[in-house]
C-alpha positions as CSV (number, residue, x, y, z in Angstrom):
1,M,0.0,0.0,0.0
2,D,1.3,3.5,-0.9
3,T,1.4,5.3,2.5
4,R,1.1,8.6,0.7
5,T,-2.2,7.9,-1.0
6,G,-3.6,4.9,1.0
7,L,-4.1,3.1,-2.3
8,P,-2.6,-0.2,-3.5
9,V,0.6,-0.4,-5.5
10,V,0.5,-2.4,-8.8
11,G,3.7,-3.7,-10.2
12,M,4.0,-4.4,-13.9
13,V,6.8,-6.5,-15.2
14,G,8.0,-5.1,-18.5
15,G,8.6,-1.5,-19.6
16,G,7.1,-1.4,-23.1
17,Q,4.2,0.5,-24.5
18,L,1.6,-1.6,-22.7
19,A,3.1,-0.6,-19.4
20,R,3.3,3.0,-20.6
21,M,-0.4,3.1,-21.4
22,T,-1.3,1.1,-18.2
23,H,0.6,3.8,-16.3
24,Q,-1.5,6.5,-17.9
25,A,-4.7,4.6,-16.9
26,A,-3.4,4.1,-13.3
27,I,-3.0,7.9,-12.8
28,A,-6.8,8.5,-13.1
29,L,-7.4,5.7,-10.5
30,G,-4.9,7.2,-8.1
31,Q,-2.8,4.1,-8.4
32,S,1.0,4.0,-8.1
33,L,2.1,1.8,-11.0
34,R,5.6,0.4,-10.4
35,V,7.4,-0.8,-13.6
36,L,10.2,-3.3,-14.0
37,A,12.0,-2.1,-17.1
38,R,15.2,-3.3,-18.7
39,T,16.7,0.1,-19.6
40,P,15.9,3.8,-19.0
41,E,15.0,4.0,-22.7
42,D,12.0,1.7,-22.3
43,G,8.7,3.4,-23.2
44,A,7.3,3.2,-19.7
45,A,10.5,4.1,-18.0
46,L,10.4,7.5,-19.8
47,V,7.1,8.5,-18.1
48,A,6.6,6.5,-14.9
49,A,8.0,7.8,-11.5
50,D,8.4,4.4,-9.8
51,V,10.8,2.4,-12.0
52,Q,13.1,-0.4,-11.2
53,Y,15.6,-2.0,-13.6
54,G,16.2,-5.7,-14.1
55,E,15.7,-8.7,-16.3
56,H,12.4,-10.5,-16.3
57,T,14.4,-13.8,-16.3
58,D,16.2,-12.8,-13.0
59,L,14.3,-14.2,-10.0
60,A,16.2,-12.1,-7.6
61,A,15.3,-8.9,-9.5
62,L,11.7,-10.0,-9.6
63,R,11.7,-10.6,-5.8
64,T,13.1,-7.2,-5.1
65,F,10.6,-5.6,-7.5
66,A,7.7,-7.4,-5.9
67,K,8.4,-6.1,-2.4
68,G,5.9,-3.5,-1.5
69,C,3.6,-4.3,-4.4
70,D,0.0,-5.3,-3.6
71,V,-0.3,-7.2,-6.9
72,V,2.1,-8.0,-9.7
73,T,1.1,-8.3,-13.4
74,F,2.8,-8.3,-16.8
75,D,3.0,-6.4,-20.0
76,H,4.4,-9.5,-21.8
77,E,4.3,-13.3,-21.4
78,H,8.0,-14.0,-21.2
79,V,8.5,-14.4,-17.4
80,P,9.5,-18.0,-16.7
81,G,6.7,-20.0,-15.1
82,E,9.0,-21.3,-12.4
83,H,9.7,-17.7,-11.4
84,I,6.0,-16.8,-11.2
85,R,5.4,-19.9,-9.0
86,A,8.3,-18.9,-6.8
87,L,6.8,-15.4,-6.3
88,A,3.4,-16.9,-5.5
89,A,5.1,-19.2,-2.9
90,D,6.6,-16.1,-1.4
91,G,3.1,-14.8,-0.9
92,V,3.1,-12.3,-3.8
93,R,-0.3,-11.8,-5.4
94,I,0.4,-12.3,-9.1
95,H,-2.1,-12.1,-11.9
96,P,-2.4,-13.9,-14.2
97,G,-1.0,-17.0,-12.5
98,A,1.6,-19.3,-14.0
99,D,-0.9,-22.0,-14.9
100,A,-3.1,-19.6,-16.9
101,L,-0.2,-17.7,-18.4
102,R,1.4,-20.9,-19.8
103,C,-1.4,-21.1,-22.4
104,A,-0.2,-17.7,-23.7
105,Q,3.5,-18.6,-23.5
106,D,3.4,-21.9,-25.4
107,K,1.2,-22.4,-28.5
108,A,1.4,-26.2,-28.2
109,V,0.1,-26.1,-24.6
110,M,-2.6,-23.6,-25.7
111,R,-3.7,-25.8,-28.5
112,Q,-3.8,-28.9,-26.3
113,R,-5.8,-27.1,-23.6
114,L,-8.2,-25.6,-26.0
115,T,-8.7,-29.0,-27.6
116,E,-9.5,-30.5,-24.2
117,L,-12.0,-27.7,-23.6
118,G,-13.7,-28.3,-26.9
119,A,-13.0,-24.8,-28.2
120,P,-12.9,-24.4,-31.9
121,V,-9.2,-24.6,-33.1
122,P,-7.6,-25.5,-36.4
123,R,-6.4,-29.1,-36.8
124,W,-2.9,-29.2,-35.5
125,R,0.0,-31.4,-34.2
126,R,3.4,-31.1,-32.7
127,I,6.1,-31.6,-35.3
128,G,9.3,-33.5,-34.5
129,S,10.5,-34.4,-38.0
130,V,10.0,-33.8,-41.7
131,D,8.1,-37.1,-41.9
132,E,5.6,-35.9,-39.3
133,L,5.0,-32.7,-41.2
134,A,4.5,-34.7,-44.4
135,E,1.9,-36.9,-42.7
136,F,0.1,-33.9,-41.3
137,G,0.1,-32.1,-44.7
138,T,-1.3,-35.2,-46.3
139,E,-4.0,-35.3,-43.7
140,V,-5.2,-31.7,-43.8
141,G,-3.9,-30.6,-47.2
142,W,-1.2,-28.2,-48.3
143,P,-0.1,-25.6,-47.7
144,V,0.2,-25.8,-43.9
145,V,1.2,-23.2,-41.3
146,V,4.3,-24.0,-39.1
147,K,4.9,-22.0,-35.9
148,T,7.4,-22.0,-33.1
149,A,5.6,-23.0,-30.0
150,R,7.2,-20.3,-27.9
151,G,8.0,-16.7,-28.8
152,G,7.3,-15.1,-32.2
153,Y,5.1,-12.1,-32.9
154,D,4.1,-9.7,-35.7
155,G,4.6,-12.5,-38.3
156,R,7.9,-13.8,-36.8
157,G,8.1,-17.5,-36.0
158,V,5.4,-18.3,-38.5
159,W,5.9,-20.0,-41.9
160,L,3.4,-21.0,-44.7
161,L,4.9,-24.1,-46.3
162,D,3.8,-25.8,-49.5
163,T,5.9,-29.0,-49.1
164,P,7.7,-30.7,-46.2
165,D,11.0,-30.1,-48.0
166,E,10.6,-26.4,-47.3
167,L,11.0,-27.2,-43.6
168,V,14.6,-28.2,-44.3
169,A,15.2,-25.3,-46.7
170,A,14.1,-22.9,-44.0
171,G,16.6,-24.5,-41.5
172,L,13.7,-25.7,-39.3
173,D,14.1,-29.5,-39.5
174,P,13.8,-30.6,-35.8
175,A,15.8,-33.7,-36.6
176,G,18.5,-31.8,-38.6
177,P,22.1,-31.4,-37.6
178,S,21.7,-27.7,-36.8
179,A,18.4,-28.1,-35.0
180,D,18.0,-26.1,-31.7
181,P,16.5,-28.6,-29.2
182,A,14.9,-25.6,-27.4
183,V,12.8,-24.8,-30.4
184,E,9.6,-26.8,-30.6
185,L,7.4,-26.6,-33.7
186,I,3.7,-27.1,-34.3
187,A,1.8,-27.3,-37.6
188,E,-1.7,-26.1,-38.2
189,E,-4.0,-26.5,-41.1
190,R,-4.5,-23.3,-43.2
191,V,-8.1,-22.4,-42.6
192,K,-10.4,-20.8,-45.1
193,L,-10.2,-17.3,-43.7
194,V,-12.9,-14.8,-44.1
195,R,-11.3,-12.2,-41.8
196,E,-9.6,-11.9,-38.4
197,L,-11.5,-10.8,-35.3
198,A,-10.5,-10.1,-31.7
199,V,-12.3,-9.9,-28.4
200,Q,-11.1,-8.5,-25.1
201,V,-12.5,-9.8,-21.8
202,A,-11.5,-9.0,-18.3
203,R,-11.9,-11.3,-15.3
204,S,-11.4,-10.5,-11.6
205,P,-10.4,-12.9,-8.8
206,F,-14.0,-12.6,-7.6
207,G,-15.1,-14.0,-11.0
208,Q,-16.7,-10.9,-12.4
209,L,-16.3,-10.6,-16.2
210,A,-16.6,-7.8,-18.6
211,V,-16.4,-8.3,-22.4
212,Y,-15.8,-5.7,-25.1
213,P,-17.5,-5.5,-28.5
214,V,-15.9,-7.7,-31.2
215,A,-13.4,-5.9,-33.4
216,E,-12.0,-6.7,-36.8
217,T,-8.2,-6.7,-37.1
218,V,-6.5,-6.1,-40.5
219,Q,-3.1,-7.7,-41.0
220,R,-0.4,-6.8,-43.6
221,D,2.8,-8.9,-43.8
222,G,1.9,-10.5,-40.5
223,I,1.6,-7.2,-38.7
224,C,-1.7,-5.7,-37.5
225,V,-2.1,-2.4,-39.2
226,E,-5.8,-1.6,-38.4
227,V,-8.5,-2.4,-36.0
228,L,-12.2,-1.7,-36.7
229,A,-14.7,-1.6,-33.8
230,P,-17.3,-2.9,-33.8
231,A,-16.4,-5.4,-36.5
232,P,-18.4,-4.3,-39.5
233,A,-21.2,-6.4,-40.9
234,L,-20.8,-9.1,-38.2
235,P,-24.0,-10.9,-37.6
236,Q,-25.2,-10.4,-34.0
237,S,-25.4,-14.2,-33.4
238,R,-21.7,-14.5,-34.4
239,A,-20.7,-11.5,-32.3
240,L,-22.4,-13.0,-29.3
241,A,-20.8,-16.3,-29.9
242,A,-17.3,-14.7,-30.1
243,Q,-18.0,-12.8,-26.8
244,Q,-19.3,-16.0,-25.1
245,L,-16.3,-17.9,-26.3
246,A,-13.9,-15.3,-24.7
247,I,-15.9,-15.4,-21.5
248,D,-15.8,-19.2,-21.4
249,L,-12.1,-19.3,-22.0
250,A,-11.3,-16.7,-19.4
251,S,-13.2,-18.7,-16.8
252,A,-12.0,-22.1,-17.8
253,L,-8.3,-21.0,-17.9
254,G,-8.6,-19.1,-14.6
255,V,-7.4,-15.8,-16.2
256,V,-7.3,-12.8,-13.9
257,G,-6.8,-9.5,-15.8
258,L,-7.2,-8.9,-19.5
259,L,-7.5,-11.8,-21.9
260,A,-7.3,-11.0,-25.7
261,V,-8.8,-13.8,-27.9
262,E,-7.6,-13.5,-31.5
263,L,-10.1,-15.3,-33.8
264,F,-10.4,-16.4,-37.4
265,E,-13.8,-16.0,-38.9
266,V,-14.3,-18.9,-41.3
267,P,-17.3,-19.8,-43.5
268,G,-18.7,-22.1,-40.8
269,G,-18.1,-19.9,-37.7
270,L,-15.1,-19.0,-35.5
271,V,-11.7,-20.6,-34.8
272,V,-9.3,-19.5,-32.0
273,N,-5.9,-18.3,-33.4
274,E,-4.0,-16.9,-30.4
275,L,-4.4,-15.8,-26.7
276,A,-2.8,-13.0,-24.9
277,M,-3.2,-12.5,-21.1
278,R,-2.5,-8.8,-20.9
279,P,-3.7,-5.6,-22.7
280,H,-3.2,-6.2,-26.4
281,N,-2.7,-4.2,-29.6
282,S,-6.1,-5.3,-30.8
283,G,-7.7,-3.4,-27.9
284,H,-5.9,-0.1,-28.1
285,W,-9.0,1.4,-29.7
286,T,-10.7,1.2,-26.3
287,I,-8.7,4.2,-24.9
288,E,-11.0,6.6,-26.7
289,G,-13.5,4.2,-28.2
290,A,-14.9,2.5,-25.1
291,R,-16.2,3.8,-21.8
292,T,-13.4,2.0,-20.0
293,S,-10.1,1.3,-21.7
294,Q,-8.6,-2.1,-21.7
295,F,-5.7,-0.7,-19.5
296,E,-8.0,0.6,-16.8
297,Q,-10.0,-2.6,-17.0
298,H,-6.8,-4.7,-16.5
299,L,-6.0,-2.7,-13.4
300,R,-9.5,-3.1,-12.1
301,A,-9.4,-6.8,-12.6
302,V,-6.1,-7.5,-11.0
303,L,-7.1,-5.3,-8.0
304,D,-10.5,-7.1,-7.8
305,Y,-12.4,-3.9,-8.3
306,P,-15.8,-4.0,-10.0
307,M,-15.5,-3.9,-13.8
308,G,-16.1,-0.8,-15.9
309,D,-18.5,-0.1,-18.7
310,T,-17.3,-1.6,-22.0
311,G,-19.8,0.2,-24.2
312,L,-18.7,2.1,-27.3
313,T,-18.3,5.9,-27.2
314,A,-19.1,6.3,-31.0
315,P,-20.7,4.2,-33.7
316,A,-17.5,3.7,-35.5
317,V,-13.9,3.5,-34.1
318,V,-10.8,2.8,-36.0
319,M,-7.3,2.3,-34.6
320,A,-4.3,2.4,-37.1
321,N,-0.8,1.4,-36.0
322,V,2.0,3.7,-36.8
323,L,5.0,1.8,-38.0
324,G,8.5,3.1,-38.3
325,G,9.5,4.4,-41.8
326,A,11.9,6.7,-43.6
327,D,12.3,10.2,-42.0
328,G,11.7,11.9,-45.3
329,G,13.5,15.0,-43.9
330,M,10.7,15.7,-41.5
331,G,10.8,15.0,-37.8
332,I,8.0,13.5,-35.8
333,D,7.2,16.8,-34.1
334,E,6.7,18.5,-37.4
335,R,4.5,15.6,-38.6
336,L,2.4,15.9,-35.5
337,H,2.0,19.6,-36.1
338,H,0.7,19.1,-39.7
339,L,-1.5,16.1,-38.7
340,F,-3.3,18.0,-35.9
341,A,-3.8,21.0,-38.2
342,T,-5.3,18.7,-40.8
343,D,-7.4,16.5,-38.5
344,P,-7.9,17.9,-35.0
345,G,-10.1,14.8,-34.0
346,A,-7.3,12.3,-34.6
347,K,-6.0,11.0,-31.3
348,V,-2.3,10.1,-31.3
349,H,-0.4,7.8,-29.0
350,L,3.4,7.6,-29.4
351,Y,5.4,5.0,-27.4
352,G,8.7,6.7,-27.0
353,K,10.5,4.1,-29.2
354,Q,13.4,4.6,-31.5
355,V,12.2,4.5,-35.0
356,R,13.0,1.4,-37.1
357,P,11.4,0.3,-40.3
358,G,8.3,-1.9,-39.6
359,R,8.5,-1.3,-35.8
360,K,5.3,-0.2,-34.0
361,I,6.1,3.2,-32.7
362,G,2.6,4.4,-31.9
363,H,-1.1,4.3,-33.0
364,V,-3.8,6.7,-34.0
365,T,-7.5,6.4,-33.2
366,V,-10.4,8.1,-34.9
367,L,-14.0,8.1,-33.9
368,G,-17.1,9.0,-35.9
369,E,-20.5,8.1,-37.4
370,D,-19.4,6.7,-40.7
371,L,-17.0,3.8,-40.9
372,T,-15.6,4.6,-44.3
373,D,-14.9,8.2,-43.4
374,V,-13.4,7.2,-40.0
375,R,-11.2,4.5,-41.6
376,N,-9.9,6.8,-44.3
377,R,-9.0,9.4,-41.7
378,A,-7.2,6.9,-39.5
379,A,-5.2,5.5,-42.4
380,R,-4.3,9.0,-43.6
381,A,-3.1,10.0,-40.1
382,A,-1.0,6.9,-39.6
383,R,0.5,7.3,-43.1
384,W,1.4,10.9,-42.4
385,L,3.1,10.0,-39.1
386,Q,5.0,7.2,-40.9
387,E,5.9,8.9,-44.2
388,G,5.3,12.6,-43.7
389,R,2.8,12.7,-46.6
């Protein structure tokens, strides 16, 4: 408990943009968000007052960080499960717990658990050799999707293969001479994709749940470039099914905090793609577009506060990611100046990151009545911040 405010202290392991935006939400709640960052250049370390430095793989650093925290949570899934269990054994309140988080850390574990729960998933299997991949491809049809079970994001650690020989060509043969025994692969059938959807749901230790409207996510080169809320032209029955699926998974997996469920819409319904047990890029639209942002909701959930209103603040909300691009001779401050003069209603969030091509350095959200107009404005704003034109 913070003796100055009489309010609890939340610790967030990880100092990236998710911790940065959670810090912003914590201010309005009077919370004191403590951040475990790696370097002073991390996005959250640039803005938060209570920052400690250390590696998320260092149990001693985690124990030091947790002292004085009323609850500890995460802005990424990479803290080793044995460290989370050690903190829990020390008496630290930690959400989500190691058992739940494992399903977000390991895709093979996630697929196995979802299969046991009867959740809709693509046909899949663990791959230990080229022959096993060949058998799987013969069973489900080529091409197939191959993923690393752990790690990988924004298109990294994912391959679409047309033949089993491509596994060798890509240097991924688990039985090959240069194979890394720490890298486990899974294969999934390539589903007939209509589009990608996402649902955010929050769950408290008490068991209260709050689910957000279903959003559509638009990917380019494996990176989410745009999120549309609510998902346009989505039948109410399918939207309700997606929300209920997210609620059921949060409850069955024992998630406390935010759960983001990434979905494939297929001709026959819905298929679960990925899970994230933290605020997620597909929910950034909620900062301006929902009555309660995903970041405030995550804090409410881990603190066991009653959940906030998840209703939309406008009929159409579009979030566009800002990726690093060429400077074009114009700095970001000048680009902001021009953008705000052109579209005063565009809401910009920059993450304090060094600009690198393809790296997410911020996002823009636009609200309005007409989806086409809102979408065009958001795309134009993101393009201007990326390219200066």
